[in-house]
C-alpha positions, -999 to 999 in steps of 0.1 A, spaced: 208 38 88 189 66 106 168 58 137 137 69 118 145 44 90 149 16 116 116 26 132 97 24 99 112 -10 91 102 -23 125 67 -9 120 63 -25 86 76 -59 97 53 -60 127 23 -51 107 31 -76 80 31 -104 106 -1 -93 122 -18 -89 88 -6 -123 77 -22 -139 107 -56 -131 93 -48 -155 64 -32 -182 86 -62 -184 110 -87 -188 82 -104 -154 85 -99 -145 48 -114 -178 36 -144 -171 58 -147 -137 42 -145 -153 8 -174 -177 16 -195 -147 26 -185 -130 -6 -199 -158 -27 -232 -157 -9 -235 -120 -16 -224 -119 -52 -240 -150 -67 -227 -157 -102 -228 -122 -115 -193 -111 -127 -198 -74 -120 -210 -81 -85 -180 -105 -79 -156 -78 -92 -172 -52 -69 -170 -73 -38 -134 -84 -46 -124 -47 -49 -141 -38 -16 -126 -67 4 -91 -63 -11 -92 -26 -3 -101 -33 33 -76 -60 38 -47 -42 21 -52 -12 43 -39 -32 73 -20 -60 56 8 -61 30 -9 -57 -4 13 -85 -18 1 -108 10 -35 -99 2 -31 -108 -35 -12 -140 -28 -37 -152 -2 -69 -142 -21 -59 -152 -57 -68 -189 -53 -101 -179 -37 -110 -154 -64 -100 -179 -91 -122 -206 -75 -151 -182 -73 -149 -173 -110 -146 -209 -121 -176 -218 -100 -196 -189 -115 -188 -201 -150 -164 -174 -163 -127 -168 -166 -108 -153 -136 -86 -128 -155 -108 -97 -149 -114 -106 -113 -77 -113 -106 -69 -78 -121 -96 -64 -98 -78 -80 -69 -45 -65 -79 -60 -30 -83 -80 -33 -51 -49 -43 -31 -31 -13 -46 -60 11 -38 -63 -1 -2 -25 3 2 -31 41 3 -54 40 34 -27 37 60 11 42 63 18 5 61 -4 -5 32 24 -3 6 61 1 13 63 34 -7 41 51 19 66 44 47 95 53 23 78 87 17 75 93 54 111 84 60 123 107 32 103 135 47 120 129 81 155 129 65 147 162 48 138 178 82 100 175 79 76 159 104 67 126 87 32 115 80 15 96 108 -1 61 105 -35 75 94 -24 108 78 -29 94 43 -64 79 52 -87 107 38 -69 106 5 -67 68 4 -104 64 10 -110 87 -20 -87 66 -41 -105 34 -30 -140 47 -37 -132 63 -71 -110 35 -82 -135 8 -72 -163 26 -90 -143 32 -122 -129 -4 -124 -163 -20 -117 -185 0 -141 -160 12 -168 -125 -4 -166 -136 -40 -164 -155 -35 -197 -123 -25 -214 -105 -57 -204 -108 -89 -224 -112 -123 -208 -79 -140 -216 -92 -174 -204 -61 -179 -183 -66 -201 -152 -36 -200 -127 -20 -232 -114 -30 -224 -79 -67 -228 -86 -68 -259 -65 -49 -244 -35 -61 -259 -2 -81 -234 19 -71 -226 55 -96 -240 80 -111 -215 104 -97 -218 139 -121 -198 159 -99 -192 189 -68 -182 169 -90 -162 145 -104 -142 174 -70 -136 189 -57 -124 155 -87 -101 149 -85 -86 185 -48 -81 182 -51 -63 149 -79 -41 163 -60 -33 195 -28 -23 176 -48 -1 152 -65 16 182 -32 23 199 -18 37 166 -49 59 161 -48 72 197 -11 80 192 0 72 228 34 87 235 41 59 259 36 33 232 51 44 198 34 28 168 63 6 159 64 -8 194 27 -15 192 33 -34 160 61 -54 175 40 -63 206 11 -73 183 34 -96 163 48 -112 195 12 -119 206 5 -135 173 35 -158 175 33 -163 212 -4 -175 210 6 -198 181 -17 -181 156 14 -184 134 46 -202 138 79 -183 140 88 -196 105 55 -184 90 60 -150 107 94 -147 91 80 -157 57 52 -131 61 77 -102 61 84 -88 26 122 -86 29 125 -69 -5 104 -41 8 125 -39 39 157 -37 19 142 -10 -4 131 11 25 164 8 43 187 14 13 170 36 -12 166 65 12 202 73 2 188 85 -31 167 112 -15 195 123 9 220 124 -20 197 144 -42 193 170 -14 229 171 -2 244 173 -37 223 203 -46 205 184 -74 172 190 -58 177 227 -57 189 227 -93 159 208 -106 136 229 -85 150 261 -101 145 246 -136 109 239 -127 104 274 -114 120 289 -145 97 269 -168 66 281 -149 76 318 -148 84 343 -121 53 339 -100 41 303 -105 9 292 -88 9 264 -63 -17 247 -84 5 246 -115 35 234 -95 16 206 -78 0 196 -111 34 194 -128 49 174 -100 19 150 -99 20 142 -136 58 139 -136 57 115 -106 28 95 -120 45 91 -154 79 81 -140 64 55 -117 49 36 -147 84 27 -159 104 29 -127 100 13 -92 76 35 -71 99 39 -41 129 54 -61 104 77 -79 91 90 -46 126 94 -31 138 112 -62 109 138 -62 106 143 -24 138 165 -20 129 184 -52 94 193 -40 109 204 -6 132 228 -25 104 241 -47 82 247 -17 110 265 2 118 287 -28 82 299 -33 74 300 5 46 275 8 41 245 30 58 213 16 32 189 31 5 191 5 31 185 -22 46 157 -2 12 140 -1 8 145 -38 41 128 -45 33 99 -21 0 93 -40 13 99 -75 46 82 -71 29 49 -61 1 51 -87 16 24 -108 -15 12 -126 -6 15 -163 24 -9 -164 37 -38 -143 71 -24 -139 67 -3 -107 46 -29 -88 53 -63 -105 26 -83 -87 
């Protein structure tokens, strides 16, 4: 396993622990209570606020953790308002997916893309490199789902078993420590201090959370998405294999042949976007990204353009698993 892969795994694990502390200290339940006061019993308002809050939380926490922690709260809100929770729970899922594009650690596929870039000899994306694109996804996705998408979804009447899940009581002292720790780690990452690499900042933050008993060691271990860690650590071999075997160059040449002698960058990026977006609906998003990343590098090298815009397109399209549950089975 390469040092870069280890660095990314450490970064993801640390941020998962820090993000989970927001749930364990009761901050998310407090946010939920504020949400109810803002929305009243209007379903569209509730969906809009759920999307906004889940986008915000999943930008700094594991999106799976956000959905798991907020699902009982969302369900209880809907039941109290007098309508089924199916649409609102789907809004929670989409919001958590949208927010995952705001930072490098929102979803595991972002880190996998950065790791694949490093293995291919490119400078990987930084913690906030994806933020401008992620914010656009959040805004457009939230508006579409609230005003158009939610109208196309029937209310199934399904009420999950966790509807009566006990809420976490707000511990003001621990909640303050968790919030300050999260803010401090994000500031260090944004400032990009050479003396404190971002993965070290995440580890220090996680140690503070456990050391101040905002979470127990057992809870911290449970907060880490081990499936994500294994995927990030093992599936990078796909990308390296595609490159080293020459498959990437071969597929790149096929693409160039299809597009003619002098293909435009726009046509190439459009083709790669739709191919990645289609494949990720039926295949896990991380392998999709790792499969296309070496191909796009080969294409960019052959036509003499920067590979970074195409790498960003693959990162976004390869994790855009919204049409089916296969790529992101939450």
